[in-house]
MMTF fields as JSON, N, C-alpha, C and O atoms, coordinates in Angstrom:
{
  "mmtfVersion": "1.0.0",
  "mmtfProducer": "UNKNOWN",
  "numBonds": 375,
  "numAtoms": 376,
  "numGroups": 94,
  "numChains": 1,
  "numModels": 1,
  "chainsPerModel": [1],
  "groupsPerChain": [94],
  "chainIdList": ["A"],
  "bondAtomList": [4, 2, 8, 6, 12, 10, 16, 14, 20, 18, 24, 22, 28, 26, 32, 30, 36, 34, 40, 38, 44, 42, 48, 46, 52, 50, 56, 54, 60, 58, 64, 62, 68, 66, 72, 70, 76, 74, 80, 78, 84, 82, 88, 86, 92, 90, 96, 94, 100, 98, 104, 102, 108, 106, 112, 110, 116, 114, 120, 118, 124, 122, 128, 126, 132, 130, 136, 134, 140, 138, 144, 142, 148, 146, 152, 150, 156, 154, 160, 158, 164, 162, 168, 166, 172, 170, 176, 174, 180, 178, 184, 182, 188, 186, 192, 190, 196, 194, 200, 198, 204, 202, 208, 206, 212, 210, 216, 214, 220, 218, 224, 222, 228, 226, 232, 230, 236, 234, 240, 238, 244, 242, 248, 246, 252, 250, 256, 254, 260, 258, 264, 262, 268, 266, 272, 270, 276, 274, 280, 278, 284, 282, 288, 286, 292, 290, 296, 294, 300, 298, 304, 302, 308, 306, 312, 310, 316, 314, 320, 318, 324, 322, 328, 326, 332, 330, 336, 334, 340, 338, 344, 342, 348, 346, 352, 350, 356, 354, 360, 358, 364, 362, 368, 366, 372, 370],
  "bondOrderList": [1, 1, 1, 1, 1, 1, 1, 1, 1, 1, 1, 1, 1, 1, 1, 1, 1, 1, 1, 1, 1, 1, 1, 1, 1, 1, 1, 1, 1, 1, 1, 1, 1, 1, 1, 1, 1, 1, 1, 1, 1, 1, 1, 1, 1, 1, 1, 1, 1, 1, 1, 1, 1, 1, 1, 1, 1, 1, 1, 1, 1, 1, 1, 1, 1, 1, 1, 1, 1, 1, 1, 1, 1, 1, 1, 1, 1, 1, 1, 1, 1, 1, 1, 1, 1, 1, 1, 1, 1, 1, 1, 1, 1],
  "groupList": [{"groupName": "MET", "atomNameList": ["N", "CA", "C", "O"], "elementList": ["N", "C", "C", "O"], "formalChargeList": [0, 0, 0, 0], "bondAtomList": [1, 0, 2, 1, 3, 2], "bondOrderList": [1, 1, 2], "singleLetterCode": "M", "chemCompType": "L-PEPTIDE LINKING"}, {"groupName": "ASP", "atomNameList": ["N", "CA", "C", "O"], "elementList": ["N", "C", "C", "O"], "formalChargeList": [0, 0, 0, 0], "bondAtomList": [1, 0, 2, 1, 3, 2], "bondOrderList": [1, 1, 2], "singleLetterCode": "D", "chemCompType": "L-PEPTIDE LINKING"}, {"groupName": "LEU", "atomNameList": ["N", "CA", "C", "O"], "elementList": ["N", "C", "C", "O"], "formalChargeList": [0, 0, 0, 0], "bondAtomList": [1, 0, 2, 1, 3, 2], "bondOrderList": [1, 1, 2], "singleLetterCode": "L", "chemCompType": "L-PEPTIDE LINKING"}, {"groupName": "GLN", "atomNameList": ["N", "CA", "C", "O"], "elementList": ["N", "C", "C", "O"], "formalChargeList": [0, 0, 0, 0], "bondAtomList": [1, 0, 2, 1, 3, 2], "bondOrderList": [1, 1, 2], "singleLetterCode": "Q", "chemCompType": "L-PEPTIDE LINKING"}, {"groupName": "LYS", "atomNameList": ["N", "CA", "C", "O"], "elementList": ["N", "C", "C", "O"], "formalChargeList": [0, 0, 0, 0], "bondAtomList": [1, 0, 2, 1, 3, 2], "bondOrderList": [1, 1, 2], "singleLetterCode": "K", "chemCompType": "L-PEPTIDE LINKING"}, {"groupName": "VAL", "atomNameList": ["N", "CA", "C", "O"], "elementList": ["N", "C", "C", "O"], "formalChargeList": [0, 0, 0, 0], "bondAtomList": [1, 0, 2, 1, 3, 2], "bondOrderList": [1, 1, 2], "singleLetterCode": "V", "chemCompType": "L-PEPTIDE LINKING"}, {"groupName": "GLU", "atomNameList": ["N", "CA", "C", "O"], "elementList": ["N", "C", "C", "O"], "formalChargeList": [0, 0, 0, 0], "bondAtomList": [1, 0, 2, 1, 3, 2], "bondOrderList": [1, 1, 2], "singleLetterCode": "E", "chemCompType": "L-PEPTIDE LINKING"}, {"groupName": "ILE", "atomNameList": ["N", "CA", "C", "O"], "elementList": ["N", "C", "C", "O"], "formalChargeList": [0, 0, 0, 0], "bondAtomList": [1, 0, 2, 1, 3, 2], "bondOrderList": [1, 1, 2], "singleLetterCode": "I", "chemCompType": "L-PEPTIDE LINKING"}, {"groupName": "PHE", "atomNameList": ["N", "CA", "C", "O"], "elementList": ["N", "C", "C", "O"], "formalChargeList": [0, 0, 0, 0], "bondAtomList": [1, 0, 2, 1, 3, 2], "bondOrderList": [1, 1, 2], "singleLetterCode": "F", "chemCompType": "L-PEPTIDE LINKING"}, {"groupName": "ASN", "atomNameList": ["N", "CA", "C", "O"], "elementList": ["N", "C", "C", "O"], "formalChargeList": [0, 0, 0, 0], "bondAtomList": [1, 0, 2, 1, 3, 2], "bondOrderList": [1, 1, 2], "singleLetterCode": "N", "chemCompType": "L-PEPTIDE LINKING"}, {"groupName": "ALA", "atomNameList": ["N", "CA", "C", "O"], "elementList": ["N", "C", "C", "O"], "formalChargeList": [0, 0, 0, 0], "bondAtomList": [1, 0, 2, 1, 3, 2], "bondOrderList": [1, 1, 2], "singleLetterCode": "A", "chemCompType": "L-PEPTIDE LINKING"}, {"groupName": "THR", "atomNameList": ["N", "CA", "C", "O"], "elementList": ["N", "C", "C", "O"], "formalChargeList": [0, 0, 0, 0], "bondAtomList": [1, 0, 2, 1, 3, 2], "bondOrderList": [1, 1, 2], "singleLetterCode": "T", "chemCompType": "L-PEPTIDE LINKING"}, {"groupName": "PRO", "atomNameList": ["N", "CA", "C", "O"], "elementList": ["N", "C", "C", "O"], "formalChargeList": [0, 0, 0, 0], "bondAtomList": [1, 0, 2, 1, 3, 2], "bondOrderList": [1, 1, 2], "singleLetterCode": "P", "chemCompType": "L-PEPTIDE LINKING"}, {"groupName": "GLY", "atomNameList": ["N", "CA", "C", "O"], "elementList": ["N", "C", "C", "O"], "formalChargeList": [0, 0, 0, 0], "bondAtomList": [1, 0, 2, 1, 3, 2], "bondOrderList": [1, 1, 2], "singleLetterCode": "G", "chemCompType": "PEPTIDE LINKING"}, {"groupName": "SER", "atomNameList": ["N", "CA", "C", "O"], "elementList": ["N", "C", "C", "O"], "formalChargeList": [0, 0, 0, 0], "bondAtomList": [1, 0, 2, 1, 3, 2], "bondOrderList": [1, 1, 2], "singleLetterCode": "S", "chemCompType": "L-PEPTIDE LINKING"}, {"groupName": "CYS", "atomNameList": ["N", "CA", "C", "O"], "elementList": ["N", "C", "C", "O"], "formalChargeList": [0, 0, 0, 0], "bondAtomList": [1, 0, 2, 1, 3, 2], "bondOrderList": [1, 1, 2], "singleLetterCode": "C", "chemCompType": "L-PEPTIDE LINKING"}, {"groupName": "TRP", "atomNameList": ["N", "CA", "C", "O"], "elementList": ["N", "C", "C", "O"], "formalChargeList": [0, 0, 0, 0], "bondAtomList": [1, 0, 2, 1, 3, 2], "bondOrderList": [1, 1, 2], "singleLetterCode": "W", "chemCompType": "L-PEPTIDE LINKING"}, {"groupName": "ARG", "atomNameList": ["N", "CA", "C", "O"], "elementList": ["N", "C", "C", "O"], "formalChargeList": [0, 0, 0, 0], "bondAtomList": [1, 0, 2, 1, 3, 2], "bondOrderList": [1, 1, 2], "singleLetterCode": "R", "chemCompType": "L-PEPTIDE LINKING"}],
  "groupTypeList": [0, 1, 1, 2, 3, 4, 5, 6, 6, 7, 5, 8, 7, 6, 7, 4, 9, 5, 10, 5, 2, 6, 6, 11, 7, 7, 4, 4, 11, 11, 12, 2, 7, 13, 9, 6, 14, 7, 7, 1, 14, 0, 4, 2, 5, 6, 2, 15, 2, 14, 2, 6, 1, 7, 10, 6, 1, 2, 13, 8, 6, 8, 1, 16, 11, 14, 6, 4, 10, 0, 14, 11, 14, 17, 14, 0, 8, 4, 1, 10, 13, 14, 2, 14, 6, 6, 8, 2, 17, 3, 16, 4, 6, 9],
  "groupIdList": [1, 2, 3, 4, 5, 6, 7, 8, 9, 10, 11, 12, 13, 14, 15, 16, 17, 18, 19, 20, 21, 22, 23, 24, 25, 26, 27, 28, 29, 30, 31, 32, 33, 34, 35, 36, 37, 38, 39, 40, 41, 42, 43, 44, 45, 46, 47, 48, 49, 50, 51, 52, 53, 54, 55, 56, 57, 58, 59, 60, 61, 62, 63, 64, 65, 66, 67, 68, 69, 70, 71, 72, 73, 74, 75, 76, 77, 78, 79, 80, 81, 82, 83, 84, 85, 86, 87, 88, 89, 90, 91, 92, 93, 94],
  "secStructList": [7, 7, 2, 2, 2, 2, 2, 2, 2, 2, 2, 2, 2, 2, 2, 2, 2, 2, 7, 1, 1, 6, 6, 7, 7, 7, 7, 6, 6, 7, 5, 1, 1, 1, 6, 6, 7, 1, 1, 7, 2, 2, 2, 2, 2, 2, 2, 2, 2, 2, 2, 2, 2, 2, 2, 2, 2, 2, 6, 1, 7, 7, 7, 7, 1, 1, 2, 2, 2, 2, 7, 1, 1, 1, 7, 6, 6, 1, 5, 2, 2, 2, 2, 2, 2, 2, 2, 2, 2, 2, 2, 2, 2, 7],
  "xCoordList": [0.848, 0.0, 0.891, 1.749, 0.683, 1.507, 0.961, -0.101, 1.717, 1.353, -0.025, -0.793, -0.336, -1.638, -2.773, -3.792, -2.607, -3.643, -3.833, -4.961, -2.736, -2.822, -3.568, -4.441, -3.214, -3.863, -5.336, -6.19, -5.638, -7.037, -7.836, -8.963, -7.266, -7.956, -8.263, -9.376, -7.282, -7.464, -8.533, -9.461, -8.4, -9.321, -10.733, -11.704, -10.856, -12.176, -12.881, -14.091, -12.145, -12.735, -13.242, -14.338, -12.454, -12.87, -14.088, -14.968, -14.144, -15.323, -16.548, -17.606, -16.403, -17.515, -17.982, -19.177, -17.049, -17.399, -18.286, -19.082, -18.152, -18.952, -20.108, -20.933, -20.179, -21.226, -22.61, -22.79, -23.567, -24.946, -25.505, -26.176, -25.233, -25.716, -24.561, -23.599, -24.659, -23.558, -23.244, -22.101, -24.267, -24.042, -23.413, -23.243, -23.069, -22.45, -21.119, -20.29, -20.926, -19.655, -18.798, -19.216, -17.611, -16.714, -15.767, -15.106, -15.715, -14.81, -14.015, -14.307, -13.023, -12.219, -13.093, -12.793, -14.156, -15.008, -16.171, -17.011, -16.226, -17.307, -17.184, -16.176, -18.207, -18.123, -18.226, -19.034, -17.389, -17.405, -18.025, -18.396, -18.138, -18.797, -19.733, -19.577, -20.696, -21.628, -22.938, -23.161, -23.799, -25.152, -25.197, -26.125, -24.22, -24.234, -23.358, -23.105, -22.906, -22.033, -22.743, -23.949, -21.967, -22.531, -22.396, -22.872, -21.744, -21.6, -21.942, -21.768, -22.426, -22.729, -21.492, -20.466, -21.596, -20.433, -19.93, -18.724, -20.832, -20.4, -19.633, -18.642, -20.094, -19.414, -18.068, -17.126, -17.97, -16.695, -15.663, -14.506, -16.082, -15.185, -14.79, -13.622, -15.76, -15.488, -14.47, -13.564, -14.632, -13.699, -12.295, -11.321, -12.194, -10.887, -10.212, -8.998, -10.979, -10.415, -9.909, -8.869, -10.64, -10.21, -8.912, -8.007, -8.829, -7.605, -6.434, -5.287, -6.721, -5.665, -5.078, -3.859, -5.939, -5.478, -4.636, -3.599, -5.08, -4.328, -2.974, -1.957, -2.96, -1.709, -0.742, 0.456, -1.273, -0.425, 0.215, 1.393, -0.56, -0.023, 1.061, 1.973, 0.949, 1.923, 3.107, 4.055, 3.052, 4.18, 4.152, 5.203, 2.981, 2.915, 1.618, 0.701, 1.571, 0.385, -0.408, 0.097, -1.642, -2.516, -3.184, -3.955, -2.885, -3.416, -4.613, -4.454, -5.793, -7.01, -7.663, -8.753, -7.02, -7.598, -6.854, -7.144, -5.91, -5.12, -5.969, -7.089, -5.41, -6.092, -6.374, -7.438, -5.423, -5.614, -6.785, -7.593, -6.87, -7.946, -9.308, -10.28, -9.378, -10.649, -11.006, -12.116, -10.083, -10.343, -11.36, -11.187, -12.407, -13.441, -13.021, -13.508, -12.139, -11.782, -10.808, -10.841, -9.964, -8.992, -8.955, -7.895, -10.103, -10.219, -9.874, -10.213, -9.209, -8.925, -10.201, -10.213, -11.265, -12.519, -13.465, -14.606, -13.007, -13.847, -14.405, -15.601, -13.524, -13.955, -12.975, -11.943, -13.324, -12.512, -11.095, -10.142, -10.955, -9.63, -8.751, -7.563, -9.331, -8.573, -8.104, -6.97, -8.972, -8.594, -7.476, -6.542, -7.567, -6.518, -5.177, -4.136, -5.217, -3.983, -3.35, -2.129, -4.163, -3.633, -3.071, -2.025, -3.752, -3.26, -1.897, -0.972, -1.774, -0.504, 0.578, 1.713, 0.232, 1.208, 1.758, 2.968, 0.873, 1.325, 2.154, 3.134, 1.789, 2.531, 3.951, 4.92, 4.066, 5.391, 6.246, 7.473, 5.63, 6.373, 7.048, 8.06, 6.514, 7.021, 7.82, 8.307],
  "yCoordList": [-1.183, 0.0, 1.243, 1.394, 2.136, 3.337, 4.414, 4.259, 5.507, 6.575, 7.169, 7.436, 7.375, 7.962, 7.033, 7.494, 5.751, 4.801, 4.818, 4.752, 4.905, 4.97, 6.218, 6.163, 7.341, 8.607, 8.579, 9.051, 8.031, 7.934, 7.116, 7.476, 6.034, 5.202, 6.019, 5.966, 6.762, 7.601, 8.661, 8.807, 9.399, 10.497, 9.963, 10.532, 8.878, 8.332, 7.858, 8.035, 7.265, 6.837, 8.05, 8.02, 9.108, 10.313, 10.96, 11.467, 10.946, 11.477, 10.649, 11.197, 9.351, 8.46, 8.702, 8.623, 8.995, 9.251, 10.484, 10.543, 11.469, 12.694, 12.755, 13.666, 11.809, 11.823, 11.689, 11.041, 12.321, 12.291, 10.866, 10.428, 10.161, 8.798, 7.825, 7.833, 6.993, 6.077, 5.083, 4.645, 4.719, 3.717, 4.295, 3.584, 5.567, 6.22, 5.557, 5.317, 5.266, 4.719, 5.898, 6.684, 6.013, 7.127, 6.693, 5.659, 7.502, 7.28, 8.564, 9.591, 8.508, 9.701, 10.837, 12.004, 10.519, 11.53, 11.982, 12.767, 11.497, 11.892, 13.383, 13.811, 14.193, 15.64, 16.005, 15.444, 16.956, 17.423, 18.805, 19.219, 19.521, 20.831, 20.888, 20.128, 21.779, 21.938, 21.223, 20.661, 21.255, 20.71, 19.216, 18.733, 18.478, 17.024, 16.52, 15.321, 17.422, 17.061, 16.127, 16.232, 15.217, 14.292, 14.82, 14.191, 15.98, 16.587, 18.075, 18.709, 18.613, 20.046, 20.808, 20.202, 22.127, 22.947, 22.666, 22.697, 22.397, 22.081, 20.756, 20.627, 19.786, 18.487, 18.619, 17.895, 19.535, 19.768, 20.299, 19.878, 21.213, 21.741, 20.61, 20.481, 19.801, 18.661, 17.711, 17.216, 17.464, 16.619, 17.212, 16.5, 18.503, 19.159, 19.153, 18.974, 19.343, 19.282, 17.877, 17.71, 16.887, 15.506, 15.239, 14.578, 15.752, 15.584, 16.347, 15.912, 17.48, 18.205, 17.323, 17.262, 16.641, 15.752, 14.605, 14.261, 14.021, 12.928, 13.435, 12.764, 14.617, 15.205, 15.438, 15.181, 15.921, 16.151, 14.841, 14.814, 13.756, 12.44, 11.988, 11.25, 12.443, 12.082, 13.047, 12.84, 14.099, 15.011, 16.221, 16.798, 16.62, 17.836, 18.583, 18.063, 19.82, 20.649, 20.69, 21.149, 20.214, 20.234, 21.592, 21.981, 22.321, 23.671, 23.618, 23.477, 23.731, 23.715, 25.092, 25.229, 26.109, 27.452, 28.43, 29.627, 27.94, 28.835, 29.408, 28.963, 30.39, 30.993, 29.951, 29.963, 29.056, 28.003, 27.098, 26.73, 26.749, 25.872, 26.505, 25.817, 27.797, 28.498, 28.903, 29.373, 28.725, 29.061, 28.083, 26.868, 28.604, 27.716, 27.006, 25.911, 27.599, 26.992, 25.822, 24.904, 25.831, 24.733, 24.239, 23.945, 24.158, 23.821, 22.362, 21.459, 22.16, 20.798, 20.1, 18.885, 20.864, 20.299, 19.895, 19.515, 19.973, 19.625, 18.206, 17.975, 17.268, 15.88, 15.152, 15.696, 13.926, 13.149, 12.916, 12.912, 12.722, 12.519, 13.753, 13.645, 14.93, 16.184, 16.423, 16.846, 16.152, 16.334, 15.362, 15.739, 14.127, 13.135, 13.559, 13.45, 14.043, 14.479, 15.666, 15.72, 16.611, 17.774, 17.368, 17.87, 16.465, 15.971, 15.31, 15.558, 14.474, 13.801, 14.81, 14.701, 15.797, 16.818, 17.544, 17.733, 17.948, 18.671, 17.755, 18.206, 16.497, 15.539, 15.378, 15.39, 15.23, 15.028, 16.287, 16.191, 17.458, 18.728, 18.884, 19.576, 18.263, 18.464, 17.325, 17.358],
  "zCoordList": [0.0, 0.0, 0.0, 0.869, -0.982, -1.042, -0.099, 0.503, 0.009, 0.947, 0.664, 1.588, -0.623, -0.959, -0.538, -0.023, -0.751, -0.341, 1.173, 1.66, 1.914, 3.379, 3.819, 4.685, 3.211, 3.563, 3.16, 3.91, 1.989, 1.571, 2.574, 2.915, 3.042, 4.028, 5.293, 5.815, 5.771, 6.966, 6.726, 7.521, 5.628, 5.32, 5.075, 5.576, 4.313, 4.006, 5.276, 5.412, 6.194, 7.473, 8.241, 8.801, 8.268, 8.983, 8.332, 9.028, 7.004, 6.304, 6.675, 6.985, 6.642, 6.988, 8.421, 8.707, 9.318, 10.717, 10.897, 11.834, 10.0, 10.129, 9.129, 9.201, 8.206, 7.175, 7.807, 8.837, 7.157, 7.634, 7.583, 8.517, 6.518, 6.361, 6.555, 5.788, 7.576, 7.905, 6.798, 6.66, 5.998, 4.959, 3.699, 2.709, 3.729, 2.591, 2.251, 3.129, 0.974, 0.494, 0.034, -0.817, 0.597, 0.278, -0.836, -0.742, -1.889, -3.016, -3.239, -2.627, -4.101, -4.41, -4.919, -4.668, -5.623, -6.248, -5.363, -5.803, -4.126, -3.221, -2.912, -2.348, -3.277, -3.051, -1.574, -0.834, -1.163, 0.23, 0.364, 1.462, -0.755, -0.754, -1.947, -2.903, -1.894, -3.005, -2.751, -1.679, -3.753, -3.634, -3.376, -2.727, -3.866, -3.732, -2.584, -2.473, -1.748, -0.632, 0.343, 0.567, 0.913, 1.895, 3.323, 4.268, 3.478, 4.802, 4.718, 3.677, 5.822, 5.853, 6.345, 6.655, 6.413, 6.764, 8.178, 8.423, 9.097, 10.47, 10.511, 11.23, 9.743, 9.68, 8.973, 9.296, 8.011, 7.335, 8.327, 8.312, 9.178, 10.213, 11.169, 11.537, 11.564, 12.447, 11.807, 12.477, 10.508, 9.768, 9.797, 10.043, 9.547, 9.519, 10.888, 10.983, 11.921, 13.277, 13.589, 14.227, 13.142, 13.324, 12.553, 13.063, 11.331, 10.535, 11.154, 11.055, 11.79, 12.519, 13.613, 13.777, 14.362, 15.434, 14.881, 15.449, 13.785, 13.16, 12.678, 12.857, 12.066, 11.587, 12.741, 12.626, 13.842, 15.017, 15.474, 15.832, 15.462, 15.822, 14.848, 15.218, 13.587, 12.56, 12.519, 11.761, 13.332, 13.447, 12.531, 12.25, 12.059, 11.254, 11.537, 12.172, 11.046, 11.245, 9.947, 8.922, 9.988, 8.817, 8.711, 9.588, 7.627, 7.427, 6.485, 5.272, 7.042, 6.227, 6.166, 5.611, 6.722, 6.745, 5.846, 5.859, 5.074, 4.216, 3.08, 2.829, 2.414, 1.272, 0.193, -0.426, -0.028, -1.032, -0.653, -1.506, 0.608, 1.061, 0.855, 0.543, 1.027, 0.929, -0.503, -0.755, -1.429, -2.828, -3.404, -3.3, -4.004, -4.534, -5.814, -6.093, -6.588, -7.864, -7.726, -8.545, -6.735, -6.582, -5.147, -4.595, -4.578, -3.172, -2.877, -3.641, -1.779, -1.334, -0.879, -0.683, -0.713, -0.234, -1.363, -1.104, -2.6, -3.743, -3.591, -3.765, -3.265, -3.086, -2.159, -1.766, -1.827, -0.885, -1.404, -0.626, -2.707, -3.292, -3.176, -2.872, -3.416, -3.315, -1.888, -1.663, -0.931, 0.474, 0.855, 1.562, 0.394, 0.674, 0.081, 0.729, -1.156, -1.816, -1.091, -0.949, -0.635, 0.079, 1.434, 1.846, 2.128, 3.419, 3.231, 4.005, 2.209, 1.925, 1.556, 2.02, 0.72, 0.314, 1.535, 1.658, 2.43, 3.628, 4.526, 5.119, 4.635, 5.46, 4.912, 5.671, 3.6, 2.992, 3.046, 3.074, 3.062, 3.16, 4.5, 4.608, 5.507, 6.871, 7.368, 8.498]
}
């Protein structure tokens, strides 16, 4: 299992933990923002706080409040795959 797969497993589990419907299947293309999102804005914050805790355990600070994160056109919150890739990128940077 490569690093991205490991991170996807972690992120997807955390998304499932905050999802409105427990039986939701999380895939790379699962939307996290927008009309088809499986979580609301409060759950998105809860997800990010949970990922912050996991990042701290892994020895880095997960930055989900940066200008890039909040950009709607290239947001890490577009879908589960984008969030996983950004989490991995930040982990490898540190």
